[in-house]
Structures are given as structure tokens and as C-alpha cells.
N, CA, C and O atoms as a MOPAC input file, in Angstrom:
PM7 MOZYME 1SCF
protein

 N    103.06300 1   102.84500 1    99.33900 1
 C    101.77800 1   102.77200 1    99.02900 1
 C    101.18000 1   101.44000 1    99.00700 1
 O     99.97300 1   101.28100 1    99.19300 1
 N    102.01900 1   100.44700 1    98.77700 1
 C    101.56200 1    99.04200 1    99.03800 1
 C    101.55600 1    98.85500 1   100.58800 1
 O    100.56000 1    98.31200 1   101.06700 1
 N    102.43300 1    99.19700 1   101.31900 1
 C    102.62800 1    99.02600 1   102.69800 1
 C    101.35600 1    99.73800 1   103.28100 1
 O    100.75400 1    99.13500 1   104.16900 1
 N    100.99000 1   100.69400 1   102.96200 1
 C     99.93100 1   101.72900 1   103.71100 1
 C     98.65300 1   101.11400 1   103.29400 1
 O     97.64500 1   101.52400 1   103.87100 1
 N     98.52200 1   100.20400 1   102.39300 1
 C     97.26000 1    99.80700 1   101.93600 1
 C     96.59800 1   100.84200 1   100.82100 1
 O     95.42300 1   100.69800 1   100.48400 1
 N     97.25900 1   101.68000 1   100.38400 1
 C     96.69100 1   102.62600 1    99.47400 1
 C     96.53600 1   101.95500 1    97.93300 1
 O     95.68300 1   102.39100 1    97.16100 1
 N     97.26300 1   101.07100 1    97.63300 1
 C     97.18600 1   100.30200 1    96.45100 1
 C     97.30800 1    98.59100 1    96.79100 1
 O     97.89200 1    98.14200 1    97.77700 1
 N     96.80900 1    97.99100 1    96.02600 1
 C     97.06500 1    96.52300 1    96.16200 1
 C     98.08100 1    95.99000 1    95.22400 1
 O     98.60900 1    94.90200 1    95.45800 1
 N     98.39100 1    96.69600 1    94.16300 1
 C     99.39200 1    96.10300 1    93.25500 1
 C    100.29900 1    97.32800 1    92.54700 1
 O     99.97600 1    98.49400 1    92.77000 1
 N    101.31700 1    97.05300 1    91.78400 1
 C    101.93600 1    97.89100 1    91.05400 1
 C    101.22800 1    98.56000 1    89.99600 1
 O    101.41500 1    99.74500 1    89.72100 1
 N    100.37900 1    97.77200 1    89.37400 1
 C     99.57000 1    98.46500 1    88.31200 1
 C     98.59200 1    99.48300 1    88.98600 1
 O     98.31000 1   100.51500 1    88.37700 1
 N     98.06300 1    99.22900 1    90.22800 1
 C     97.26400 1   100.42100 1    90.75900 1
 C     98.13400 1   101.68100 1    91.08300 1
 O     97.75200 1   102.83000 1    90.86100 1
 N     99.27900 1   101.36700 1    91.60300 1
 C    100.41100 1   102.52900 1    91.78500 1
 C    100.47000 1   103.22900 1    90.44400 1
 O    100.16600 1   104.42200 1    90.45700 1
 N    100.77300 1   102.74300 1    89.41800 1
 C    100.92600 1   103.10400 1    88.10800 1
 C     99.70200 1   104.18000 1    87.65100 1
 O     99.94800 1   105.29000 1    87.18000 1
 N     98.52300 1   103.72400 1    87.84500 1
 C     97.45000 1   104.38400 1    87.54100 1
 C     97.21000 1   105.64100 1    88.49800 1
 O     96.80200 1   106.70000 1    88.02200 1
 N     97.46200 1   105.50200 1    89.79200 1
 C     97.33100 1   106.56900 1    90.68900 1
 C     98.37800 1   107.61500 1    90.45500 1
 O     98.10600 1   108.80900 1    90.57900 1
 N     99.50200 1   107.21400 1    90.13900 1
 C    100.50300 1   108.19100 1    89.89800 1
 C    100.80200 1   108.78400 1    88.55700 1
 O    101.61300 1   109.68500 1    88.34300 1
 N    100.00200 1   108.13200 1    87.62400 1
 C     99.92400 1   108.49900 1    86.19000 1
 C    101.30500 1   108.16800 1    85.47800 1
 O    101.91500 1   108.95600 1    84.75500 1
 N    101.70200 1   106.86800 1    85.80200 1
 C    103.06100 1   106.51800 1    85.44900 1
 C    102.77800 1   105.15900 1    84.72200 1
 O    101.79900 1   104.46700 1    85.00100 1
 N    103.69900 1   104.82800 1    83.77400 1
 C    103.60600 1   103.48000 1    83.21800 1
 C    103.88700 1   102.29700 1    84.02500 1
 O    104.65900 1   102.37600 1    84.98100 1
 N    103.31000 1   101.20200 1    83.70300 1
 C    103.65600 1   100.03400 1    84.68200 1
 C    105.28400 1    99.83900 1    84.61200 1
 O    105.95100 1    99.52900 1    85.59900 1
 N    105.78600 1   100.04900 1    83.40200 1
 C    107.27700 1    99.67400 1    83.28800 1
 C    108.01900 1   100.76200 1    84.26200 1
 O    108.93800 1   100.43400 1    85.01200 1
 N    107.54900 1   102.00000 1    84.16800 1
 C    108.36800 1   102.91400 1    85.07500 1
 C    108.29500 1   102.58900 1    86.55800 1
 O    109.29100 1   102.70000 1    87.27300 1
 N    107.16000 1   102.20400 1    87.00200 1
 C    106.94400 1   101.77500 1    88.42800 1
 C    107.82400 1   100.64400 1    88.59000 1
 O    108.49500 1   100.69500 1    89.62100 1
 N    108.00600 1    99.62300 1    87.84300 1
 C    108.76800 1    98.45800 1    87.89500 1
 C    110.19700 1    98.93500 1    88.26800 1
 O    110.79500 1    98.61200 1    89.29400 1
 N    110.71700 1    99.85600 1    87.16000 1
 C    112.11600 1   100.46000 1    87.28800 1
 C    112.35600 1   101.04100 1    88.63600 1
 O    113.43600 1   100.87800 1    89.20400 1
 N    111.27500 1   101.78600 1    89.21600 1
 C    111.53100 1   102.32000 1    90.53400 1
 C    111.66100 1   101.31500 1    91.64200 1
 O    112.43200 1   101.43400 1    92.59400 1
 N    110.81000 1   100.28100 1    91.42600 1
 C    110.90100 1    99.20900 1    92.42100 1
 C    112.10300 1    98.47300 1    92.45800 1
 O    112.55700 1    97.96400 1    93.48300 1
 N    112.73200 1    98.40400 1    91.08800 1
 C    114.03400 1    97.75900 1    91.04200 1
 C    115.08900 1    98.54700 1    91.76200 1
 O    115.96600 1    97.98900 1    92.42100 1
 N    114.99500 1    99.87700 1    91.62900 1
 C    116.04400 1   100.82800 1    92.42200 1
 C    116.02200 1   100.44200 1    93.91300 1
 O    117.02500 1   100.44300 1    94.62600 1
 N    114.82300 1   100.12200 1    94.29900 1
 C    114.80400 1    99.97700 1    95.85800 1
 C    115.49500 1    98.77100 1    96.21800 1
 O    115.78900 1    98.65700 1    97.40800 1
 N    115.84200 1    97.76900 1    95.36100 1
 C    116.68200 1    96.55700 1    95.69900 1
 C    118.07000 1    96.80900 1    95.56700 1
 O    118.87200 1    95.91500 1    95.83600 1
 N    118.44400 1    97.92700 1    95.18400 1
 C    119.87300 1    98.29500 1    95.26700 1
 C    120.50100 1    98.21200 1    96.53600 1
 O    119.81100 1    98.49800 1    97.51400 1
 N    121.75400 1    97.85200 1    96.71300 1
 C    122.36700 1    97.94700 1    98.07700 1
 C    122.37000 1    99.46200 1    98.50000 1
 O    122.31700 1   100.43700 1    97.75000 1
 N    122.44100 1    99.43800 1    99.81600 1
 C    122.43200 1   101.05600 1   100.34500 1
 C    123.56600 1   101.83800 1    99.97900 1
 O    123.43000 1   103.05300 1    99.84200 1
 N    124.70600 1   101.26800 1    99.80000 1
 C    125.77400 1   102.03300 1    99.19100 1
 C    125.60900 1   102.55500 1    97.76700 1
 O    126.08500 1   103.64800 1    97.46000 1
 N    124.97600 1   101.83300 1    96.93200 1
 C    124.69500 1   102.16600 1    95.65500 1
 C    123.60700 1   103.33600 1    95.63600 1
 O    123.76200 1   104.33200 1    94.92800 1
 N    122.41700 1   103.13500 1    96.51900 1
 C    121.48200 1   104.17900 1    96.64300 1
 C    122.11000 1   105.36700 1    97.13700 1
 O    121.82900 1   106.42400 1    96.57300 1
 N    122.98100 1   105.37000 1    98.17500 1
 C    123.69200 1   106.62100 1    98.74500 1
 C    124.46300 1   107.37500 1    97.47600 1
 O    124.43300 1   108.57900 1    97.22100 1
 N    125.04400 1   106.50200 1    96.87500 1
 C    125.99800 1   107.24300 1    95.75400 1
 C    125.01600 1   107.87900 1    94.86600 1
 O    125.20300 1   109.06200 1    94.58000 1
 N    123.96700 1   107.24700 1    94.37500 1
 C    123.12400 1   107.83500 1    93.37800 1
 C    122.39200 1   109.02100 1    93.85400 1
 O    122.18700 1   109.92500 1    93.04500 1
 N    121.93800 1   109.14100 1    95.17000 1
 C    121.42800 1   110.29000 1    95.91100 1
 C    122.46800 1   111.46400 1    95.99900 1
 O    122.11900 1   112.64400 1    95.99200 1
 N    123.54300 1   111.12100 1    96.06900 1
 C    124.59200 1   112.15000 1    96.14900 1
 C    125.13800 1   112.74600 1    94.93000 1
 O    126.07200 1   113.54700 1    94.96500 1
 N    124.54600 1   112.35000 1    93.81400 1
 C    125.04100 1   113.10200 1    92.60900 1
 C    124.61300 1   114.34400 1    92.66900 1
 O    123.52800 1   114.62100 1    93.17800 1
 N    125.49700 1   115.32700 1    92.10300 1
 C    125.12500 1   116.73000 1    92.39200 1
 C    124.80200 1   117.39100 1    91.03600 1
 O    123.84400 1   118.16100 1    91.11100 1
 N    125.36700 1   117.28100 1    89.80900 1
 C    125.09300 1   117.97100 1    88.70900 1
 C    124.60700 1   117.10600 1    87.69400 1
 O    124.79100 1   115.89000 1    87.74400 1
 N    123.92600 1   117.73600 1    86.67100 1
 C    123.06100 1   117.17100 1    85.71300 1
 C    124.03300 1   116.16200 1    84.88200 1
 O    123.56200 1   115.08400 1    84.51700 1
 N    125.32900 1   116.48200 1    84.59200 1
 C    126.16700 1   115.69700 1    83.89100 1
 C    126.38200 1   114.22100 1    84.54800 1
 O    126.27400 1   113.13300 1    83.98200 1
 N    126.70500 1   114.48600 1    85.85700 1
 C    126.72000 1   113.04400 1    86.74100 1
 C    125.63300 1   112.27600 1    86.68600 1
 O    125.72400 1   111.06800 1    86.46800 1
 N    124.37100 1   112.94700 1    86.89800 1
 C    123.09400 1   112.21700 1    86.98700 1
 C    122.93700 1   111.48800 1    85.49500 1
 O    122.83500 1   110.26300 1    85.43000 1
 N    122.92800 1   112.17400 1    84.51700 1
 C    122.76300 1   111.65400 1    83.12400 1
 C    123.66100 1   110.43000 1    82.95400 1
 O    123.25100 1   109.36700 1    82.49000 1
 N    124.75700 1   110.62300 1    83.31000 1
 C    125.67800 1   109.57700 1    83.09200 1
 C    125.03200 1   108.16800 1    83.60800 1
 O    125.26100 1   107.13900 1    82.97100 1
 N    124.25900 1   108.15300 1    84.72400 1
 C    123.82800 1   106.95200 1    85.26600 1
 C    122.32600 1   106.75400 1    84.86000 1
 O    121.69200 1   105.75200 1    85.19300 1
 N    121.75700 1   107.86600 1    84.05500 1
 C    120.27100 1   107.55900 1    83.84300 1
 C    119.89500 1   106.60800 1    82.83600 1
 O    118.72600 1   106.22200 1    82.85400 1
 N    120.77600 1   106.10400 1    81.84400 1
 C    120.33200 1   105.30800 1    80.85600 1
 C    121.13700 1   103.93000 1    80.76100 1
 O    120.84100 1   103.10000 1    79.90100 1

């Protein structure tokens, strides 16, 4: 959204997507993870595995 010029800051994204500023910051932090970590998290299959890394 920032790259496409749809929003100028994270606060605008939060408002547009009806999310808290903190949640948008968490999502942006996930983007900073190494590729291997992202692939691992994306590959989680069942609810128990996902919840294990959710908090």
C-alpha cells in the first residue's frame, strides 16, 4: 500500500484496513523476518502448529 501510493504512512493503512496501529506494526515486523522463517511460518498446516507460534 505504501509502495503503490495508496497510503502515506502506517497509520493510514491501519485506518483503511480497520486495524490497530499496533497490529499493522506487527505485520510490518513479520516482513523483516528472514526468508527461511517466513517460509516456515507459511508452511504451518494445522491449528495447533499455528497457535504454537502465535503468541
